[in-house]
N, CA, C and O atoms as a GROMACS GRO file, in nm:
protein
  404
    1MET      N    1  -1.211 -18.925 -11.500
    1MET     CA    2  -1.277 -18.922 -11.627
    1MET      C    3  -1.208 -18.930 -11.816
    1MET      O    4  -1.138 -18.836 -11.854
    2GLY      N    5  -1.226 -19.004 -11.879
    2GLY     CA    6  -1.127 -19.034 -11.958
    2GLY      C    7  -1.187 -18.886 -12.097
    2GLY      O    8  -1.262 -18.789 -12.096
    3ARG      N    9  -1.125 -18.935 -12.164
    3ARG     CA   10  -1.138 -18.834 -12.293
    3ARG      C   11  -1.250 -18.806 -12.357
    3ARG      O   12  -1.281 -18.689 -12.376
    4VAL      N   13  -1.336 -18.920 -12.404
    4VAL     CA   14  -1.447 -18.982 -12.387
    4VAL      C   15  -1.575 -18.927 -12.300
    4VAL      O   16  -1.659 -18.846 -12.340
    5ALA      N   17  -1.572 -18.984 -12.181
    5ALA     CA   18  -1.662 -18.893 -12.079
    5ALA      C   19  -1.601 -18.728 -12.132
    5ALA      O   20  -1.671 -18.666 -12.212
    6ASP      N   21  -1.473 -18.667 -12.082
    6ASP     CA   22  -1.462 -18.568 -12.104
    6ASP      C   23  -1.506 -18.508 -12.205
    6ASP      O   24  -1.497 -18.385 -12.202
    7ARG      N   25  -1.557 -18.560 -12.304
    7ARG     CA   26  -1.624 -18.496 -12.445
    7ARG      C   27  -1.779 -18.495 -12.462
    7ARG      O   28  -1.858 -18.425 -12.526
    8LEU      N   29  -1.791 -18.620 -12.365
    8LEU     CA   30  -1.975 -18.610 -12.338
    8LEU      C   31  -2.049 -18.529 -12.291
    8LEU      O   32  -2.144 -18.471 -12.342
    9ALA      N   33  -1.994 -18.521 -12.157
    9ALA     CA   34  -2.030 -18.381 -12.074
    9ALA      C   35  -2.016 -18.258 -12.142
    9ALA      O   36  -2.100 -18.173 -12.113
   10GLU      N   37  -1.903 -18.218 -12.253
   10GLU     CA   38  -1.906 -18.122 -12.311
   10GLU      C   39  -2.042 -18.034 -12.330
   10GLU      O   40  -2.087 -17.924 -12.298
   11LEU      N   41  -2.083 -18.166 -12.414
   11LEU     CA   42  -2.199 -18.158 -12.534
   11LEU      C   43  -2.326 -18.181 -12.453
   11LEU      O   44  -2.422 -18.144 -12.521
   12GLY      N   45  -2.363 -18.223 -12.341
   12GLY     CA   46  -2.393 -18.206 -12.178
   12GLY      C   47  -2.459 -18.310 -12.251
   12GLY      O   48  -2.568 -18.284 -12.301
   13ILE      N   49  -2.420 -18.403 -12.261
   13ILE     CA   50  -2.464 -18.570 -12.307
   13ILE      C   51  -2.427 -18.674 -12.159
   13ILE      O   52  -2.320 -18.718 -12.119
   14ASP      N   53  -2.608 -18.691 -12.087
   14ASP     CA   54  -2.516 -18.796 -11.973
   14ASP      C   55  -2.562 -18.966 -12.052
   14ASP      O   56  -2.668 -18.999 -12.106
   15LEU      N   57  -2.446 -19.039 -12.031
   15LEU     CA   58  -2.465 -19.181 -12.118
   15LEU      C   59  -2.608 -19.256 -11.978
   15LEU      O   60  -2.579 -19.257 -11.859
   16PRO      N   61  -2.717 -19.298 -12.020
   16PRO     CA   62  -2.799 -19.357 -11.947
   16PRO      C   63  -2.725 -19.521 -11.948
   16PRO      O   64  -2.661 -19.584 -12.032
   17GLU      N   65  -2.769 -19.543 -11.824
   17GLU     CA   66  -2.764 -19.706 -11.809
   17GLU      C   67  -2.796 -19.815 -11.945
   17GLU      O   68  -2.895 -19.784 -12.011
   18ALA      N   69  -2.741 -19.902 -11.976
   18ALA     CA   70  -2.773 -19.993 -12.077
   18ALA      C   71  -2.929 -20.060 -12.068
   18ALA      O   72  -2.974 -20.146 -11.993
   19ALA      N   73  -2.966 -20.013 -12.136
   19ALA     CA   74  -3.128 -20.060 -12.189
   19ALA      C   75  -3.122 -20.212 -12.102
   19ALA      O   76  -3.014 -20.232 -12.046
   20THR      N   77  -3.214 -20.308 -12.088
   20THR     CA   78  -3.245 -20.406 -12.010
   20THR      C   79  -3.314 -20.476 -12.104
   20THR      O   80  -3.425 -20.449 -12.149
   21PRO      N   81  -3.244 -20.567 -12.132
   21PRO     CA   82  -3.277 -20.720 -12.244
   21PRO      C   83  -3.427 -20.702 -12.247
   21PRO      O   84  -3.477 -20.727 -12.137
   22ALA      N   85  -3.543 -20.655 -12.368
   22ALA     CA   86  -3.616 -20.707 -12.384
   22ALA      C   87  -3.692 -20.848 -12.378
   22ALA      O   88  -3.804 -20.885 -12.342
   23GLY      N   89  -3.556 -20.919 -12.440
   23GLY     CA   90  -3.592 -21.044 -12.499
   23GLY      C   91  -3.432 -21.128 -12.487
   23GLY      O   92  -3.366 -21.105 -12.386
   24SER      N   93  -3.391 -21.196 -12.561
   24SER     CA   94  -3.310 -21.311 -12.529
   24SER      C   95  -3.177 -21.232 -12.589
   24SER      O   96  -3.125 -21.290 -12.684
   25TYR      N   97  -3.135 -21.152 -12.562
   25TYR     CA   98  -3.001 -21.090 -12.618
   25TYR      C   99  -2.950 -20.998 -12.518
   25TYR      O  100  -3.003 -20.971 -12.411
   26GLN      N  101  -2.814 -20.940 -12.577
   26GLN     CA  102  -2.753 -20.844 -12.477
   26GLN      C  103  -2.711 -20.714 -12.566
   26GLN      O  104  -2.668 -20.683 -12.677
   27PRO      N  105  -2.752 -20.659 -12.447
   27PRO     CA  106  -2.740 -20.424 -12.522
   27PRO      C  107  -2.641 -20.487 -12.601
   27PRO      O  108  -2.697 -20.529 -12.703
   28ALA      N  109  -2.482 -20.520 -12.603
   28ALA     CA  110  -2.367 -20.538 -12.620
   28ALA      C  111  -2.297 -20.645 -12.580
   28ALA      O  112  -2.314 -20.688 -12.466
   29VAL      N  113  -2.195 -20.714 -12.678
   29VAL     CA  114  -2.118 -20.838 -12.628
   29VAL      C  115  -1.961 -20.758 -12.714
   29VAL      O  116  -1.966 -20.655 -12.783
   30ILE      N  117  -1.846 -20.833 -12.687
   30ILE     CA  118  -1.736 -20.798 -12.716
   30ILE      C  119  -1.716 -20.982 -12.797
   30ILE      O  120  -1.760 -21.093 -12.767
   31SER      N  121  -1.617 -20.920 -12.920
   31SER     CA  122  -1.581 -21.039 -12.986
   31SER      C  123  -1.456 -21.024 -13.057
   31SER      O  124  -1.435 -20.943 -13.147
   32GLY      N  125  -1.366 -21.116 -13.005
   32GLY     CA  126  -1.238 -21.075 -13.054
   32GLY      C  127  -1.212 -20.917 -13.053
   32GLY      O  128  -1.286 -20.864 -12.970
   33GLU      N  129  -1.140 -20.838 -13.112
   33GLU     CA  130  -1.110 -20.726 -13.137
   33GLU      C  131  -1.278 -20.586 -13.136
   33GLU      O  132  -1.262 -20.465 -13.121
   34HIS      N  133  -1.396 -20.644 -13.153
   34HIS     CA  134  -1.518 -20.563 -13.149
   34HIS      C  135  -1.612 -20.571 -13.094
   34HIS      O  136  -1.641 -20.690 -13.080
   35VAL      N  137  -1.688 -20.500 -13.047
   35VAL     CA  138  -1.743 -20.475 -12.944
   35VAL      C  139  -1.926 -20.465 -13.089
   35VAL      O  140  -1.942 -20.376 -13.172
   36TYR      N  141  -2.024 -20.586 -13.067
   36TYR     CA  142  -2.154 -20.566 -13.148
   36TYR      C  143  -2.264 -20.486 -13.067
   36TYR      O  144  -2.248 -20.523 -12.950
   37THR      N  145  -2.349 -20.410 -13.070
   37THR     CA  146  -2.434 -20.370 -13.009
   37THR      C  147  -2.598 -20.453 -13.098
   37THR      O  148  -2.610 -20.484 -13.216
   38SER      N  149  -2.697 -20.466 -12.990
   38SER     CA  150  -2.800 -20.488 -13.051
   38SER      C  151  -2.896 -20.396 -13.114
   38SER      O  152  -2.866 -20.277 -13.116
   39GLY      N  153  -3.025 -20.441 -13.174
   39GLY     CA  154  -3.084 -20.262 -13.216
   39GLY      C  155  -3.152 -20.213 -13.114
   39GLY      O  156  -3.231 -20.278 -13.046
   40GLN      N  157  -3.117 -20.068 -13.094
   40GLN     CA  158  -3.142 -19.964 -12.976
   40GLN      C  159  -3.299 -19.898 -13.054
   40GLN      O  160  -3.344 -19.867 -13.164
   41LEU      N  161  -3.324 -19.901 -12.963
   41LEU     CA  162  -3.452 -19.796 -12.905
   41LEU      C  163  -3.467 -19.659 -12.849
   41LEU      O  164  -3.405 -19.634 -12.746
   42PRO      N  165  -3.554 -19.550 -12.914
   42PRO     CA  166  -3.514 -19.398 -12.805
   42PRO      C  167  -3.587 -19.442 -12.609
   42PRO      O  168  -3.640 -19.376 -12.518
   43VAL      N  169  -3.552 -19.567 -12.627
   43VAL     CA  170  -3.573 -19.592 -12.503
   43VAL      C  171  -3.525 -19.431 -12.368
   43VAL      O  172  -3.407 -19.396 -12.364
   44VAL      N  173  -3.590 -19.384 -12.310
   44VAL     CA  174  -3.537 -19.301 -12.195
   44VAL      C  175  -3.637 -19.279 -12.073
   44VAL      O  176  -3.745 -19.221 -12.082
   45GLY      N  177  -3.558 -19.357 -11.909
   45GLY     CA  178  -3.648 -19.320 -11.876
   45GLY      C  179  -3.734 -19.503 -11.847
   45GLY      O  180  -3.821 -19.534 -11.766
   46GLY      N  181  -3.648 -19.602 -11.968
   46GLY     CA  182  -3.742 -19.675 -11.938
   46GLY      C  183  -3.838 -19.750 -12.052
   46GLY      O  184  -3.856 -19.865 -12.091
   47GLU      N  185  -3.887 -19.620 -12.081
   47GLU     CA  186  -4.013 -19.597 -12.150
   47GLU      C  187  -4.013 -19.508 -12.326
   47GLU      O  188  -3.987 -19.389 -12.345
   48LEU      N  189  -4.040 -19.578 -12.399
   48LEU     CA  190  -4.048 -19.517 -12.520
   48LEU      C  191  -4.136 -19.447 -12.499
   48LEU      O  192  -4.240 -19.482 -12.442
   49PRO      N  193  -4.102 -19.294 -12.559
   49PRO     CA  194  -4.203 -19.126 -12.515
   49PRO      C  195  -4.274 -19.146 -12.648
   49PRO      O  196  -4.389 -19.100 -12.649
   50GLN      N  197  -4.231 -19.208 -12.770
   50GLN     CA  198  -4.319 -19.178 -12.849
   50GLN      C  199  -4.313 -19.318 -12.946
   50GLN      O  200  -4.222 -19.397 -12.924
   51THR      N  201  -4.413 -19.349 -13.058
   51THR     CA  202  -4.391 -19.448 -13.113
   51THR      C  203  -4.504 -19.344 -13.274
   51THR      O  204  -4.592 -19.258 -13.270
   52GLY      N  205  -4.436 -19.417 -13.386
   52GLY     CA  206  -4.559 -19.392 -13.500
   52GLY      C  207  -4.524 -19.390 -13.599
   52GLY      O  208  -4.429 -19.468 -13.596
   53GLN      N  209  -4.537 -19.338 -13.739
   53GLN     CA  210  -4.506 -19.282 -13.887
   53GLN      C  211  -4.397 -19.154 -13.846
   53GLN      O  212  -4.420 -19.100 -13.738
   54VAL      N  213  -4.322 -19.121 -13.896
   54VAL     CA  214  -4.317 -18.948 -13.896
   54VAL      C  215  -4.363 -18.898 -14.044
   54VAL      O  216  -4.392 -18.956 -14.148
   55GLY      N  217  -4.358 -18.793 -14.013
   55GLY     CA  218  -4.474 -18.680 -14.061
   55GLY      C  219  -4.529 -18.574 -14.083
   55GLY      O  220  -4.442 -18.539 -14.162
   56GLU      N  221  -4.597 -18.489 -14.083
   56GLU     CA  222  -4.658 -18.436 -14.032
   56GLU      C  223  -4.865 -18.442 -14.095
   56GLU      O  224  -4.927 -18.451 -14.201
   57GLY      N  225  -4.893 -18.430 -13.951
   57GLY     CA  226  -5.006 -18.431 -13.947
   57GLY      C  227  -5.096 -18.492 -13.780
   57GLY      O  228  -5.048 -18.540 -13.677
   58ALA      N  229  -5.197 -18.469 -13.808
   58ALA     CA  230  -5.207 -18.565 -13.667
   58ALA      C  231  -5.191 -18.736 -13.687
   58ALA      O  232  -5.205 -18.817 -13.778
   59GLY      N  233  -5.152 -18.735 -13.536
   59GLY     CA  234  -5.080 -18.879 -13.528
   59GLY      C  235  -4.979 -18.923 -13.610
   59GLY      O  236  -4.950 -19.032 -13.659
   60LEU      N  237  -4.944 -18.839 -13.612
   60LEU     CA  238  -4.782 -18.857 -13.672
   60LEU      C  239  -4.692 -18.801 -13.577
   60LEU      O  240  -4.718 -18.721 -13.488
   61VAL      N  241  -4.521 -18.880 -13.625
   61VAL     CA  242  -4.457 -18.824 -13.441
   61VAL      C  243  -4.428 -18.710 -13.587
   61VAL      O  244  -4.475 -18.722 -13.700
   62SER      N  245  -4.334 -18.597 -13.533
   62SER     CA  246  -4.319 -18.485 -13.642
   62SER      C  247  -4.189 -18.508 -13.669
   62SER      O  248  -4.149 -18.588 -13.584
   63PRO      N  249  -4.088 -18.476 -13.755
   63PRO     CA  250  -3.966 -18.422 -13.784
   63PRO      C  251  -3.839 -18.467 -13.657
   63PRO      O  252  -3.751 -18.540 -13.612
   64ALA      N  253  -3.936 -18.332 -13.654
   64ALA     CA  254  -3.824 -18.281 -13.537
   64ALA      C  255  -3.848 -18.405 -13.362
   64ALA      O  256  -3.758 -18.422 -13.279
   65ALA      N  257  -3.956 -18.454 -13.356
   65ALA     CA  258  -3.954 -18.550 -13.223
   65ALA      C  259  -3.861 -18.646 -13.329
   65ALA      O  260  -3.747 -18.656 -13.283
   66ALA      N  261  -3.873 -18.711 -13.442
   66ALA     CA  262  -3.807 -18.820 -13.480
   66ALA      C  263  -3.667 -18.842 -13.491
   66ALA      O  264  -3.598 -18.943 -13.499
   67GLN      N  265  -3.637 -18.691 -13.489
   67GLN     CA  266  -3.499 -18.669 -13.460
   67GLN      C  267  -3.409 -18.653 -13.312
   67GLN      O  268  -3.286 -18.655 -13.319
   68GLU      N  269  -3.454 -18.643 -13.226
   68GLU     CA  270  -3.432 -18.621 -13.097
   68GLU      C  271  -3.448 -18.787 -13.044
   68GLU      O  272  -3.370 -18.826 -12.958
   69MET      N  273  -3.572 -18.900 -13.109
   69MET     CA  274  -3.521 -18.990 -13.112
   69MET      C  275  -3.425 -19.079 -13.150
   69MET      O  276  -3.383 -19.177 -13.088
   70ALA      N  277  -3.383 -19.022 -13.294
   70ALA     CA  278  -3.284 -19.089 -13.361
   70ALA      C  279  -3.162 -19.062 -13.284
   70ALA      O  280  -3.066 -19.135 -13.304
   71ARG      N  281  -3.155 -18.975 -13.205
   71ARG     CA  282  -3.075 -18.927 -13.103
   71ARG      C  283  -2.997 -18.989 -13.007
   71ARG      O  284  -2.879 -19.005 -12.976
   72MET      N  285  -3.149 -19.028 -12.960
   72MET     CA  286  -3.187 -19.120 -12.826
   72MET      C  287  -3.111 -19.233 -12.855
   72MET      O  288  -3.010 -19.244 -12.785
   73CYS      N  289  -3.133 -19.339 -12.955
   73CYS     CA  290  -3.116 -19.434 -13.048
   73CYS      C  291  -2.937 -19.420 -13.039
   73CYS      O  292  -2.868 -19.513 -12.998
   74ALA      N  293  -2.894 -19.324 -13.071
   74ALA     CA  294  -2.689 -19.358 -13.072
   74ALA      C  295  -2.668 -19.312 -12.956
   74ALA      O  296  -2.565 -19.375 -12.936
   75ILE      N  297  -2.686 -19.237 -12.838
   75ILE     CA  298  -2.690 -19.223 -12.707
   75ILE      C  299  -2.696 -19.384 -12.592
   75ILE      O  300  -2.642 -19.416 -12.486
   76ASN      N  301  -2.788 -19.446 -12.685
   76ASN     CA  302  -2.853 -19.545 -12.609
   76ASN      C  303  -2.740 -19.638 -12.646
   76ASN      O  304  -2.718 -19.728 -12.564
   77ALA      N  305  -2.662 -19.634 -12.758
   77ALA     CA  306  -2.564 -19.770 -12.839
   77ALA      C  307  -2.472 -19.704 -12.744
   77ALA      O  308  -2.429 -19.750 -12.639
   78ILE      N  309  -2.448 -19.587 -12.797
   78ILE     CA  310  -2.331 -19.546 -12.704
   78ILE      C  311  -2.373 -19.647 -12.552
   78ILE      O  312  -2.352 -19.767 -12.531
   79ALA      N  313  -2.403 -19.599 -12.511
   79ALA     CA  314  -2.376 -19.635 -12.361
   79ALA      C  315  -2.385 -19.827 -12.369
   79ALA      O  316  -2.309 -19.892 -12.298
   80ALA      N  317  -2.467 -19.885 -12.447
   80ALA     CA  318  -2.456 -20.025 -12.418
   80ALA      C  319  -2.332 -20.044 -12.459
   80ALA      O  320  -2.317 -20.163 -12.435
   81VAL      N  321  -2.228 -20.003 -12.508
   81VAL     CA  322  -2.100 -19.996 -12.590
   81VAL      C  323  -2.019 -20.016 -12.438
   81VAL      O  324  -1.958 -20.116 -12.400
   82ALA      N  325  -2.041 -19.868 -12.355
   82ALA     CA  326  -1.984 -19.837 -12.224
   82ALA      C  327  -2.006 -19.955 -12.096
   82ALA      O  328  -1.951 -19.994 -11.993
   83SER      N  329  -2.142 -19.983 -12.191
   83SER     CA  330  -2.136 -20.150 -12.097
   83SER      C  331  -2.046 -20.268 -12.118
   83SER      O  332  -2.024 -20.352 -12.030
   84VAL      N  333  -1.985 -20.273 -12.264
   84VAL     CA  334  -1.922 -20.364 -12.171
   84VAL      C  335  -1.698 -20.274 -12.198
   84VAL      O  336  -1.600 -20.268 -12.122
   85VAL      N  337  -1.712 -20.251 -12.274
   85VAL     CA  338  -1.570 -20.144 -12.254
   85VAL      C  339  -1.557 -20.009 -12.223
   85VAL      O  340  -1.653 -19.931 -12.217
   86ASP      N  341  -1.406 -19.971 -12.198
   86ASP     CA  342  -1.403 -19.854 -12.149
   86ASP      C  343  -1.429 -19.794 -12.272
   86ASP      O  344  -1.383 -19.846 -12.373
   87LEU      N  345  -1.512 -19.668 -12.280
   87LEU     CA  346  -1.479 -19.581 -12.455
   87LEU      C  347  -1.366 -19.578 -12.418
   87LEU      O  348  -1.356 -19.685 -12.357
   88ASP      N  349  -1.277 -19.533 -12.414
   88ASP     CA  350  -1.188 -19.468 -12.412
   88ASP      C  351  -1.080 -19.573 -12.506
   88ASP      O  352  -0.983 -19.525 -12.563
   89ARG      N  353  -1.109 -19.704 -12.512
   89ARG     CA  354  -1.074 -19.796 -12.624
   89ARG      C  355  -1.106 -19.780 -12.777
   89ARG      O  356  -1.044 -19.784 -12.884
   90VAL      N  357  -1.232 -19.760 -12.734
   90VAL     CA  358  -1.318 -19.760 -12.947
   90VAL      C  359  -1.236 -19.671 -13.028
   90VAL      O  360  -1.210 -19.560 -12.982
   91GLN      N  361  -1.197 -19.702 -13.126
   91GLN     CA  362  -1.078 -19.663 -13.189
   91GLN      C  363  -1.166 -19.639 -13.334
   91GLN      O  364  -1.103 -19.590 -13.428
   92GLN      N  365  -1.332 -19.679 -13.357
   92GLN     CA  366  -1.291 -19.687 -13.467
   92GLN      C  367  -1.474 -19.744 -13.470
   92GLN      O  368  -1.505 -19.847 -13.409
   93VAL      N  369  -1.582 -19.659 -13.552
   93VAL     CA  370  -1.707 -19.729 -13.584
   93VAL      C  371  -1.690 -19.809 -13.652
   93VAL      O  372  -1.568 -19.821 -13.647
   94VAL      N  373  -1.731 -19.889 -13.730
   94VAL     CA  374  -1.735 -19.948 -13.843
   94VAL      C  375  -1.890 -19.978 -13.919
   94VAL      O  376  -1.907 -20.015 -14.035
   95LYS      N  377  -1.998 -19.952 -13.812
   95LYS     CA  378  -2.130 -19.997 -13.890
   95LYS      C  379  -2.275 -19.964 -13.860
   95LYS      O  380  -2.364 -20.048 -13.843
   96VAL      N  381  -2.289 -19.846 -13.855
   96VAL     CA  382  -2.416 -19.772 -13.825
   96VAL      C  383  -2.550 -19.809 -13.879
   96VAL      O  384  -2.560 -19.747 -13.985
   97VAL      N  385  -2.660 -19.880 -13.857
   97VAL     CA  386  -2.752 -19.888 -13.928
   97VAL      C  387  -2.941 -19.820 -13.895
   97VAL      O  388  -2.990 -19.844 -13.785
   98GLY      N  389  -3.001 -19.763 -13.971
   98GLY     CA  390  -3.071 -19.649 -13.845
   98GLY      C  391  -3.216 -19.716 -13.935
   98GLY      O  392  -3.212 -19.741 -14.056
   99PHE      N  393  -3.302 -19.731 -13.874
   99PHE     CA  394  -3.413 -19.790 -13.978
   99PHE      C  395  -3.561 -19.665 -13.906
   99PHE      O  396  -3.586 -19.665 -13.786
  100VAL      N  397  -3.634 -19.578 -14.002
  100VAL     CA  398  -3.702 -19.499 -13.951
  100VAL      C  399  -3.811 -19.496 -14.024
  100VAL      O  400  -3.799 -19.457 -14.140
  101SER      N  401  -3.963 -19.544 -13.967
  101SER     CA  402  -4.060 -19.548 -14.064
  101SER      C  403  -4.153 -19.439 -14.041
  101SER      O  404  -4.249 -19.422 -14.116
   0.00000   0.00000   0.00000
């Protein structure tokens, strides 16, 4: 195992397989010395565990659930990168963009 895989294991994070594209895009591509990822959803086992707006009350996604889904988006982005390059080669994250409703 590499140092990144070791650290993920220490944190109890198991990387899933990169998500299957739902359209005509790739989860991650290499261009020159950069890896670009597409938008990542909080897919777990091929399913979205929850959808909707974040807030308190009936029919809304709780802030705690939204935080867990944001965590899954980040893990899925790492999995997408790992699908095209050894994570130990990654030197820097240049940009992270997130959208929450």
